[in-house]
C-alpha angles and dihedrals in degrees: 000000000000094000097181093054099045095042089051089046095056096037089055094047091050093056093043098046091058088073102021102072091091087065094052098266136115125025139160097063092112087058091041090242135128100182130097123298112233135197107272122204091202088059095050092264096308114140114255134180092227096060091084089057091054089052091050091051090060088066101037116093117249132205098041137077108267130196108211133197118199105195103202099014100180110186094348103252095129093053090047090052093049090044094054099038098039104025085238132167107230135196118191126200121203133156089217117091089195091054092048092048092049092046094050094047090052090051090050093051094050090050091247099110093114091058106032122056129164118199136184102252139124117250088223085074100038126184113272095259135148092213124192093208131020121189126190111185116182089329108099087063085077096056119113089207113026092181091060091042095053094042090052093051093044090054088065096044113108120239103272090023126140125236115195122193121185116177149129108277122191123226118225090259093064093060114114093007124137091234092056093050092048090049095049094046096045095046100040094246105146097178113008108195127223123227094260088058092052090046090051095052096046087049091053091048093053090243112136122224103220099172133030116184129180106216094178096103086060092054117097110207120178120262117274089247090055093045090053090049094052092044090057089050090046092053092052097048086044093058091049094045096053121188098326130109093283092053088055089052091051093050089054091051089049088055088054094053089047088054093051091050088052093049088050090053095041095247097125128035126207100221139180120208120192114198131177130201111228118250110249113253117226110219 
């Protein structure tokens, strides 16, 4: 992973989003999440940042002590959810020192500091494990070599363990489009794998994909008209900002608008893949 670029990306966004919510950007920081908000039946269909945690818990074992690795833990919200709902011990990896600090502060405030810890480390060199559950939510998109990243994580997954990937995955019609290029550049996504590419690497590693869910219908992108309005505002601000930190932030938000447009057009799907490593048979 290109640690400097991704770390700076998230640190800049964290600072910007504290003041940008009035313009329709940002969100999730009150729940310590940086992933997608999804339509939530428990909230009357309103999109919430905690809905994805409910979906994850449907695939995470209960009734046993779990060791969890959150590969790309962000602000720690997913770890805190798993620690509370499953009494799990969680290790989170992030390239952003500010994210790790905030996640650890939140864990301490909730009395979970002994079971939840975020550290500044690449998921290409994960802790030794073994881990019963590995989650990678909107994080493998940042990998320069997804095959190497998935392989490294799978190597520390315990036999019988669960590997969950949730990410934006382009359809074949998105390839070579301007929107995909804008999204990848703005969000620091050098490769961005499709679903078939993830399925192929899991198969090559002997890890069985047991569930494939398309969460796109639960996403709530803005209307194309609103996306166009915000794109115009973004371009104006980008010209004024120049090549400094604010300019880079505006590039990331333009990438987000391109993503919303592709989701609206069916060119990108927001997917969840659940894979399990076979239990070793003793002959």
